[in-house]
N, C-alpha and C positions, 0 to 999 in steps of 0.2 A: 733489337730487330736487325736482321741480316740485310746487307746492301742488296738492292734490286738491279736487275738488268732487263730492260724492256726493248724489244725491237720489232720491226715489221718491214715489209718490202713494198715497193710501189706496184707490184703485180704478183700473182700467185705462182707463176711458172714462166720459164723462158726456154726457147730452143737454143741449140748451140749457135754461138755468134751473136745472140741478142743481148741487150743490156738489161740489168736489173739494179735498182738502188736499194740499199739497206739503211734504215733510219734506226739509230740506237741511242738510248738514254740510259745512263747508269751513274750511280754514286760510287762505283768502284774506281780506283785510280787508273787502272788499265783493264783491258779485256782482250782475249785472244780470239781470232777468227780463223776458221778452217772450213772451206767449202767441201762438202762431201756429197757423194751419190748414195742415197739410202737404198740398200739392197733388201734388208729385212729389218723391220722395226719392232719385232717381238722382244721385249725386255724381260719376259718371264724366264727365269733360270731353268725351269723344268720344261720349257717349250721345246719343240722339236728342232728349231733352227737357231734360235738365239739372235741377238742383235748383230747386224753386219752392215758396215758402211765402207765406201771406197773414197780415199782422199783424192780430190781433184787438184792437181798442181796449178796454182794461179798466184799472181802477185798480190791478190787480196789477202791471202793467208799470212797474217802477221799479227803483232800486238799493237793495239791502238790505245791512245789516251782516252780515259773515260770522261764523260761530261754529262751532267744532268740537264736534259732538255725539256723534261716534262715539269710543269709547274703544278698542275692539279690532275688528279685522276678521277674518272667518273664522268657523269653526265648531268647536265643541268636539267632539272625536271620542273616544268611549269604545268600546273594541273588545275583544272576546273572540274569538279565532280558533277557529272551529268545525272539526272534522275534515273536513267536506265542502269546506272552502276551503283547507286547508293546502298542497295540492300544485297549486293552480290559480292563475292570474293573474286578478285582478279589479280593474276600475276603475269607480267610480260617479261620475257627474258630473251636476249639475243647476243650472239657473237657478232661483232660488227667490224668489217674491214674499214679502217679509219680514213675514208675519203669522203668528199662532199661535193656535189655539183653546186658551185657557188651561184647564188642568185635565187634559189628556190628551196623551200623545205623539202625534205626527203623522208617519205614514210618507211620506217624500218619494219615495224609490225603494226598492221592496221586491221580494223574490223568495222564493217558496216552493220549497224543494228537500228532498226526502226526509223530509217531515214536519216540517221546520224552516223558519223564516223568517229571512232576513237582509236588511239594507238600511241606508239612510241615513235617520235619524229626527230630527225637531226635537222638543225637549223643553223645556218651560218650567221654569226653575229659580228 
């Protein structure tokens, strides 16, 4: 199995002068960082423009020591099968931004059926 590199930011975007944090976990001994402005993201070699990016000069662009910070991947699933779901097929799927409002469960995908709610929830433990 190839070594993994997983990362995310504390926000989706920033304006010039604002701060953003990057959280990275990897079992690589080192990894390189380069901040770029994406101009064209088409990686199709037969596409009309091709992939284009512009390097943004910043002190962040350097080699960092790798460190594995993730202990488990995935989601804890606690389930009680409700009668409304017993004879039906159900698939829930979501891309989740990894934050959580501490102190209360957070519904990621939910559905109200017959006076009952079911769904995929994030809970702080």
